[in-house]
C-alpha positions in Angstrom: -11.1 36.9 22.8 -12.0 33.2 22.4 -10.0 31.2 19.8 -13.1 29.1 18.8 -16.8 29.7 19.0 -18.6 29.0 22.2 -20.9 26.5 20.6 -18.2 24.9 18.5 -18.5 21.2 17.8 -15.8 18.9 19.1 -13.2 17.7 16.7 -13.2 14.2 18.2 -15.7 11.3 17.8 -15.3 10.5 14.1 -13.9 7.0 14.3 -14.9 4.4 11.7 -16.9 1.3 12.5 -14.9 -2.0 12.9 -15.0 -4.2 9.8 -14.8 -7.6 11.6 -12.3 -9.2 9.2 -10.7 -12.6 9.6 -11.3 -16.3 9.6 -14.9 -17.2 10.5 -14.7 -21.0 10.2 -11.6 -23.1 10.8 -10.1 -26.3 9.5 -12.3 -29.3 10.0 -15.5 -27.5 10.7 -18.7 -28.2 8.8 -19.9 -25.6 6.3 -23.2 -25.1 4.5 -23.8 -23.5 1.1 -23.2 -19.8 1.2 -21.5 -19.7 4.6 -18.7 -17.1 4.9 -15.4 -18.7 5.6 -13.0 -15.7 5.6 -13.5 -11.9 5.4 -10.4 -10.3 4.1 -8.9 -7.3 2.3 -6.8 -8.4 -0.6 -6.1 -12.1 -1.4 -4.3 -13.3 1.7 -6.2 -16.6 1.3 -7.1 -18.0 -2.1 -10.3 -19.9 -3.1 -9.9 -23.6 -3.8 -12.3 -26.4 -4.6 -16.0 -25.5 -3.9 -15.0 -22.0 -2.6 -15.7 -18.7 -4.4 -14.4 -15.2 -3.9 -16.8 -12.3 -3.6 -16.2 -8.8 -4.9 -14.8 -7.6 -1.5 -12.4 -10.7 -1.5 -14.7 -12.6 1.0 -14.4 -16.4 0.6 -17.6 -18.4 0.9 -18.7 -22.0 0.3 -20.4 -23.3 -2.8 -21.2 -26.7 -1.5 -21.8 -28.4 1.9 -18.8 -30.1 3.4 -15.8 -29.8 5.6 -13.2 -27.0 5.4 -9.6 -27.8 4.6 -6.7 -25.3 4.6 -3.6 -26.0 2.4 -0.5 -24.1 1.3 0.7 -24.0 -2.3 3.4 -22.3 -4.3 1.7 -19.7 -6.4 3.7 -18.5 -9.5 3.1 -15.0 -10.7 3.3 -13.8 -14.3 6.8 -12.4 -13.7 7.9 -15.9 -12.6 8.3 -14.9 -9.0 6.7 -17.2 -6.4 4.8 -16.8 -3.2 3.4 -19.3 -0.7 -0.4 -19.0 -0.8 -2.9 -20.3 1.7 -5.8 -22.1 -0.2 -9.2 -22.9 1.3 -11.1 -25.9 0.1 -14.4 -27.5 0.9 -14.4 -31.2 0.7 -17.4 -33.5 0.7 -17.7 -35.7 3.9 
């Protein structure tokens, strides 16, 4: 007797589609209004000047300019600190 049906569907082939996360534009590159700078899950990078965070934590430009990355100490409400990467768009 067969363990499975003869026409049984395979249990393989149910992989999810890639999400294409990461940094899309780097430091010193020109950016236009609405361009996506970083796609991320969670807030690994924080929005700075002229940058806004979307509902899926995507960072995008509010103004035209040049991208600058910086690191800052971010203090949490429980007074612990972490070093955060901040993305800014500066006017040329």
